[in-house]
matplotlib code that plots the C-alpha trace (Angstrom):
import matplotlib.pyplot as plt

x = [-2.5, -3.5, -5.7, -8.7, -10.2, -10.6, -14.1, -15.4, -18.7, -19.5, -22.5, -20.9, -20.5, -20.1, -17.7, -15.6, -15.5, -14.4, -11.7, -10.0, -10.5, -9.2, -6.2, -5.2, -6.0, -8.7, -11.1, -14.7, -17.0, -20.7, -22.7, -24.2, -27.5, -29.7, -33.1, -34.4, -31.9, -30.7, -27.1, -24.9, -21.3, -18.4, -15.3, -12.3, -9.3, -5.7, -2.8, -0.9, -3.7, -3.6, -6.2, -9.5, -11.1, -14.9, -16.7, -20.2, -23.3, -26.5, -29.2, -28.7, -24.8, -23.6, -20.7, -17.4, -16.5, -14.2, -10.5, -8.6, -10.4, -9.4, -9.5, -8.3, -6.2, -5.4, -5.1, -1.6, -1.3, 2.1, 3.1, 6.4, 8.7, 9.4, 8.6, 5.2, 4.5, 5.5, 3.4, 0.3, 0.4, 0.8, -2.1, -4.4, -3.6, -4.2, -7.5, -8.6, -7.9, -6.4, -2.8, -2.2, 1.5, 3.7, 6.1, 8.9, 11.1, 9.6, 11.6, 11.2, 12.6, 9.4, 8.9, 5.2, 2.6, -0.8, -4.0, -7.7, -10.1, -13.6, -14.9, -11.8, -10.2, -6.4, -4.5, -0.7, 0.8, 4.0, 6.8]
y = [-7.4, -10.5, -13.5, -13.2, -16.6, -19.6, -21.2, -24.5, -26.2, -29.6, -31.8, -33.0, -29.8, -31.3, -34.0, -31.5, -29.2, -32.1, -33.1, -29.7, -29.3, -32.7, -33.0, -29.4, -27.6, -25.4, -23.5, -23.2, -20.3, -20.9, -22.4, -19.6, -20.5, -18.6, -20.1, -18.4, -20.0, -23.1, -21.8, -22.9, -22.2, -22.3, -20.1, -22.0, -20.2, -21.7, -21.1, -18.8, -16.1, -15.9, -16.8, -18.5, -21.5, -21.2, -24.4, -24.0, -26.1, -25.2, -27.1, -28.0, -27.8, -30.1, -32.5, -31.6, -33.4, -36.4, -35.8, -32.6, -29.4, -25.9, -23.8, -24.2, -27.4, -27.9, -26.5, -26.6, -26.8, -26.3, -28.4, -26.6, -29.7, -32.8, -34.9, -33.1, -34.0, -37.6, -38.0, -36.3, -38.3, -41.5, -40.6, -39.7, -43.0, -45.0, -43.3, -44.4, -41.3, -41.6, -40.6, -40.0, -39.0, -40.1, -37.6, -36.7, -33.8, -32.5, -31.4, -27.8, -28.5, -28.7, -31.6, -32.6, -35.3, -35.2, -36.5, -36.3, -34.7, -36.4, -34.8, -35.9, -32.4, -32.6, -31.2, -30.8, -31.3, -29.3, -28.2]
z = [-0.4, 1.6, 0.8, 3.1, 2.7, 0.4, 0.0, -1.1, -1.3, 0.3, 0.8, 4.1, 6.1, 9.5, 8.3, 6.5, 9.5, 11.8, 9.3, 9.3, 13.1, 14.0, 11.6, 10.9, 14.1, 12.7, 14.9, 13.5, 14.1, 14.9, 12.0, 9.8, 8.2, 5.8, 6.3, 3.1, 0.7, 2.7, 2.6, 5.5, 6.3, 8.7, 8.7, 9.8, 11.3, 11.6, 14.0, 11.7, 11.7, 7.9, 5.4, 6.5, 4.9, 4.4, 3.9, 2.6, 1.8, -0.1, -2.0, -5.6, -5.9, -8.7, -8.1, -9.7, -12.9, -12.6, -13.0, -13.1, -14.1, -14.8, -11.7, -8.1, -7.8, -4.2, -0.7, 0.9, 4.7, 6.4, 9.4, 9.9, 9.7, 7.6, 10.6, 10.8, 7.2, 7.8, 11.0, 9.8, 6.5, 8.4, 10.8, 7.9, 6.1, 9.3, 9.7, 6.2, 4.1, 0.7, 0.3, -3.4, -2.9, -0.1, 1.6, -0.7, -1.9, -5.1, -8.1, -7.1, -3.6, -1.5, 1.0, 0.8, 0.6, -0.9, 0.7, -0.2, 2.2, 2.7, -0.5, -2.6, -2.7, -2.8, 0.2, 0.1, 3.5, 3.4, 5.7]

ax = plt.figure().add_subplot(projection="3d")
ax.plot(x, y, z, "-o")
ax.set_aspect("equal")
plt.show()
């Protein structure tokens, strides 16, 4: 069994697409639009050929509650090296994105940092 894709809603579809394209090397398909419902989406593919990320927008989506909630917690993106984690984290910080956890080895042995995407979703940047 393989994970096909992960999906998230956003109010800022183009901003989110550009974020994943510019910082994580994603390739976006052509914008899909359903004129009857106002739904729009992009599927983003990554170098590893694994699971896709679908970013979606539609009218009348409520903002998530403040703080942590039950459900999906974060997306983890692998750079392949500790230096990749360090440099991408530094670049995102320099470009004004929030780094909530600097690069470090976690108690369970992972090397990672945590940044927030333009909508405030947590992204773990890992080896």
